[in-house]
C-alpha positions in Angstrom: -40.1 -32.2 23.8 -36.5 -33.1 24.5 -34.2 -35.5 22.8 -33.4 -38.8 24.3 -29.7 -39.5 25.0 -29.2 -41.9 22.0 -31.4 -40.1 19.5 -29.3 -38.7 16.8 -25.7 -39.1 15.8 -24.3 -37.6 12.6 -20.9 -38.4 11.3 -19.1 -36.5 8.6 -16.4 -38.0 6.4 -14.3 -36.5 3.6 -13.9 -38.3 0.4 -10.7 -36.9 -1.3 -11.2 -36.1 -5.0 -9.5 -33.1 -6.5 -7.2 -30.9 -4.4 -5.1 -31.4 -1.4 -7.3 -32.3 1.6 -6.1 -32.5 5.2 -7.3 -35.8 6.7 -10.5 -35.2 8.6 -13.1 -37.5 10.1 -15.9 -36.6 12.4 -16.0 -38.0 16.0 -19.8 -38.1 15.9 -21.0 -34.7 17.0 -24.6 -34.6 17.8 -24.6 -37.6 20.1 -27.3 -35.6 22.0 -28.6 -32.8 19.9 -30.0 -31.0 22.8 -26.6 -31.0 24.5 -24.6 -29.6 21.6 -25.3 -25.8 21.5 -21.9 -25.1 20.0 -19.3 -27.2 18.2 -15.6 -26.4 18.4 -13.9 -26.4 15.0 -11.1 -29.0 14.5 -8.9 -29.9 11.6 -9.5 -28.2 8.3 -9.8 -29.2 4.7 -7.6 -27.4 2.1 -8.9 -27.2 -1.4 -6.6 -26.0 -4.2 -8.6 -24.5 -7.1 -7.5 -23.4 -10.6 -9.2 -20.5 -12.2 -11.8 -21.5 -14.9 -12.0 -25.1 -13.7 -14.5 -27.0 -11.4 -13.2 -28.5 -8.2 -15.2 -30.8 -6.0 -15.0 -31.5 -2.3 -16.9 -34.7 -1.6 -18.5 -35.3 1.9 -20.4 -38.2 3.2 -23.0 -37.8 5.9 -24.0 -40.8 8.0 -27.0 -40.6 10.3 -27.5 -43.1 13.1 -30.6 -41.7 14.7 -34.0 -43.3 15.1 -36.1 -40.5 13.8 -36.0 -38.5 10.5 -33.6 -35.7 10.7 -34.1 -32.5 8.6 -30.7 -31.4 7.2 -29.3 -27.9 6.5 -25.9 -26.9 5.3 -24.3 -23.5 4.9 -20.9 -22.0 4.1 -19.8 -18.9 5.9 -16.6 -16.9 5.8 -14.4 -15.2 3.2 -15.2 -17.5 0.3 -17.3 -15.6 -2.3 -20.8 -17.0 -2.5 -20.9 -17.0 -6.2 -18.0 -19.5 -6.3 -19.5 -22.3 -4.3 -22.5 -24.6 -4.8 -23.7 -27.3 -2.3 -25.2 -30.4 -3.9 -27.3 -32.8 -1.8 -27.2 -30.6 1.2 -31.0 -30.2 1.7 -33.7 -32.6 2.6 -34.5 -35.2 5.3 -32.1 -38.0 6.4 -33.7 -41.3 7.2 -32.4 -43.4 10.1 -29.3 -45.2 9.0 -29.0 -43.2 5.8 -25.7 -42.3 4.2 -25.8 -39.3 1.9 -23.1 -37.8 -0.3 -22.8 -34.1 -0.2 -20.6 -32.2 -2.7 -19.1 -28.7 -2.4 -18.4 -27.6 -5.9 -16.1 -24.6 -6.3 -15.9 -22.7 -9.6 -13.5 -19.8 -9.7 -14.1 -17.3 -12.6 -11.9 -17.9 -15.6 -10.8 -14.2 -15.7 -9.6 -14.3 -12.0 -6.0 -13.6 -12.9 -7.0 -10.7 -15.2 -9.1 -9.0 -12.6 -8.7 -5.2 -12.6 -7.9 -5.2 -8.9 -4.5 -6.7 -9.8 -3.7 -3.8 -12.0 -4.2 -1.1 -9.4 -1.1 0.4 -7.8 -0.5 -0.9 -4.3 -3.0 -3.7 -4.5 -2.8 -7.4 -5.1 -5.2 -10.3 -5.7 -6.4 -12.3 -2.7 -5.4 -15.9 -3.3 -6.4 -17.6 0.0 -9.9 -17.7 1.5 -11.1 -19.1 4.8 -14.5 -20.5 5.4 -16.5 -22.8 7.6 -19.0 -25.4 6.5 -21.9 -25.6 9.0 -24.2 -28.6 9.1 -27.4 -28.2 10.9 -30.1 -30.7 11.8 -33.4 -30.8 13.6 -35.9 -33.5 14.6 -39.6 -33.0 14.1 -41.0 -30.1 16.1 -37.6 -29.2 17.4 -35.2 -26.2 16.9 -32.2 -26.3 14.6 -29.0 -27.5 16.1 -25.4 -27.2 14.9 -24.2 -30.7 14.4 -20.9 -30.5 12.5 -18.3 -27.8 11.6 -15.7 -28.2 8.9 -13.1 -25.4 8.6 -12.2 -24.9 4.9 -9.2 -23.2 3.3 -9.6 -22.4 -0.3 -6.5 -21.5 -2.3 -6.5 -20.2 -5.9 -3.5 -21.3 -7.8 -2.4 -21.5 -11.4 -3.2 -24.9 -13.1 -0.7 -27.7 -12.6 1.1 -27.6 -16.0 3.4 -30.6 -15.3 0.4 -33.0 -15.3 -0.4 -32.0 -18.9 2.8 -33.8 -20.0 1.6 -37.1 -18.6 -0.8 -39.7 -20.1 -4.4 -39.2 -19.0 -4.3 -42.3 -16.8 -1.5 -40.8 -14.6 -3.4 -37.5 -14.3 -6.0 -39.2 -12.1 -3.4 -40.0 -9.4 -3.8 -37.6 -6.5 -0.4 -38.6 -5.1 1.4 -38.1 -8.4 -0.2 -34.7 -8.8 1.0 -33.6 -5.4 4.5 -35.0 -6.0 4.9 -33.1 -9.3 3.5 -30.0 -7.6 6.7 -30.0 -5.4 8.9 -29.8 -8.5 6.6 -27.3 -10.2 6.5 -24.9 -7.3 10.3 -25.2 -7.1 11.1 -24.4 -10.7 8.0 -22.4 -11.8 9.2 -19.1 -10.4 12.3 -19.3 -12.5 10.2 -20.3 -15.5 7.8 -17.4 -15.0 10.8 -15.0 -14.6 12.1 -16.1 -18.0 8.6 -15.8 -19.5 8.5 -12.2 -18.3 12.0 -11.3 -19.3 10.7 -9.4 -22.3 9.0 -6.9 -20.0 12.5 -5.9 -18.6 13.8 -5.3 -22.2 10.9 -3.1 -23.3 11.4 0.5 -22.0 7.6 0.9 -21.8 7.3 -1.8 -19.1 10.8 -2.1 -17.6 11.5 -1.0 -14.1 12.8 2.6 -13.7 16.2 1.2 -12.6 16.6 -0.5 -16.0 16.0 2.7 -18.1 19.7 3.9 -17.9 20.8 0.5 -19.2 18.2 0.4 -22.0 19.1 4.0 -23.0 22.7 3.1 -23.2 21.8 0.0 -25.2 20.2 2.1 -28.0 22.8 4.9 -27.7 20.4 7.4 -26.2 22.3 10.4 -24.9 19.7 13.1 -24.6 20.7 15.8 -22.0 17.0 16.8 -21.5 15.4 16.3 -18.2 12.2 14.4 -18.9 9.5 12.7 -17.0 9.8 8.9 -16.7 6.8 8.2 -19.1 8.2 10.6 -21.7 11.7 9.0 -21.4 10.2 5.5 -21.9 8.6 6.6 -25.1 11.7 8.3 -26.4 13.9 5.3 -25.7 11.3 3.0 -27.4 11.3 5.2 -30.5 15.0 6.0 -30.5 15.7 4.3 -33.8 12.9 6.1 -35.5 14.2 9.4 -34.1 17.7 8.6 -35.3 16.4 7.7 -38.8 14.6 11.0 -39.3 16.8 13.3 -37.3 17.2 16.7 -38.9 13.9 16.4 -40.9 10.5 17.8 -40.4 9.1 14.3 -39.7 11.7 13.6 -37.0 11.2 16.9 -35.3 7.4 16.5 -35.3 7.8 12.9 -33.9 10.0 14.2 -31.1 7.7 17.0 -30.2 4.8 14.6 -30.2 6.5 12.3 -27.7 7.7 15.1 -25.5 4.5 17.1 -25.3 1.8 14.5 -26.0 0.2 16.5 -28.7 -1.3 14.4 -31.6 0.5 14.0 -34.9 -2.6 14.6 -37.1 -1.2 12.5 -39.9 -4.5 12.6 -41.7 -4.2 16.4 -42.1 -2.3 17.6 -45.2 -2.1 21.3 -44.3 0.4 22.3 -41.7 -1.8 25.0 -40.2 -4.5 22.4 -39.4 -2.2 20.3 -37.2 -1.5 20.5 -33.5 2.2 20.4 -34.3 2.8 22.6 -37.4 6.2 23.1 -39.0 6.5 25.4 -42.0 9.6 26.0 -44.0 10.1 29.4 -45.6 12.0 28.2 -48.7 10.0 30.5 -51.0 10.5 33.6 -53.1 8.6 35.7 -50.6 6.3 38.7 -51.2 6.8 39.6 -54.9 4.1 41.9 -56.4 2.3 40.3 -59.3 3.4 36.7 -58.3 2.6 36.2 -54.6 -0.8 35.0 -53.6 -2.0 36.3 -50.2 -2.4 33.5 -47.7 -0.5 31.0 -49.9 2.9 32.2 -51.1 3.1 35.7 -49.5 5.1 34.8 -46.4 6.9 37.4 -44.3 10.4 36.3 -43.4 10.9 34.3 -46.6 14.1 36.2 -47.2 15.8 34.4 -44.3 17.5 31.3 -45.7 17.0 27.9 -43.9 14.4 29.4 -41.6 11.3 27.6 -40.4 8.4 28.2 -38.1 7.0 25.8 -35.4 3.7 26.4 -33.8 2.0 24.2 -31.2 -1.8 24.3 -30.6 -2.8 22.8 -27.3 -6.1 22.8 -25.3 -4.1 24.2 -22.4 -1.1 26.2 -23.8 0.0 27.2 -20.3 0.8 23.6 -19.5 3.2 23.2 -22.4 6.8 23.3 -21.2 8.3 26.0 -23.4 11.9 25.4 -22.3 11.5 21.7 -23.1 10.1 22.5 -26.5 12.9 24.9 -27.4 15.5 22.4 -26.1 14.0 19.7 -28.4 14.0 21.9 -31.4 17.6 23.1 -30.8 18.7 19.5 -30.4 16.9 18.1 -33.5 17.2 20.9 -36.1 20.2 21.3 -38.4 22.8 23.6 -36.8 22.6 26.2 -39.6 18.8 26.6 -39.4 16.9 29.2 -37.5 13.3 29.1 -36.3 10.4 30.9 -34.7 8.2 29.2 -32.0 4.6 30.0 -31.3 2.3 28.2 -28.8 -1.4 29.0 -28.9 -4.7 27.6 -27.9 -6.3 25.1 -30.3 -9.5 27.3 -30.4 -7.6 30.3 -31.6 -6.7 28.6 -34.9 -4.4 30.5 -37.2 -2.8 29.7 -40.5 0.6 29.0 -41.9 1.0 32.3 -43.6 0.7 34.5 -40.6 
């Protein structure tokens, strides 16, 4: 069976609702279904979607044929399938019937927090292209492509300026597009001001800002440090100044420079990854000293202390850096011994 010349005509119209839609109206593809093996795409519809909100693209199908037409609609392209839902796209069109078809788009609410945006060298895809295909077939006939609607889906932040207007004005599509001009003009500056705090925090500031931030807090360390270590030292500069020359300040500096834990919950120095023991005791005196507690070799050296670091990989600890930190932070009249061992080897403060 073949189609008669005036059998089926399907027209497609867009009903603008939410979003910026390029004017589009069908010219009546499918005048002769058998003679339309391929439809050339024409003007496209652009839909601007906000994450976490539903947006609808309303279509109207008008069928002018003389026999029932089975309808099929599909969306192909880059648009994720889980975002789009077609309502009213299936079924049979009766002669002369007009049917509304809605393309509902729901972008996930966590779109802007996607982990892909946090990976170095990657960025979120904000624009997606797709094509809406409308198929039809008469009884006992093959499917034919009747209409093609190119679709451009753009994910953008919600329009904040509309929130300052009464509800009645928010329903105006023209007013929304007008305010979007001003919002897109000024919003980059507003976002820059909102993110200014990140430039003033040494943990998140660009590397080029670190010299300025270090000068701001008076940081003048001659040590050559990795960028991440330098960020932490600048951030904790005031705490280091406050406790400089003390056991607590030295342990904090070594913690930031080496990454070894502080072990604040441990009361005994020999149980910590960063142990510091002062030898301000009477030493080994027979009849008074207790082995392992007060019998300490070297106690006769005044203002002497011992530093030992216990790491899972001692060979990775920068010995020169550790000594430079101790020399910088200790009182000038103090002397010290340094020992770096494996955490599995253990040890105690009296050895």
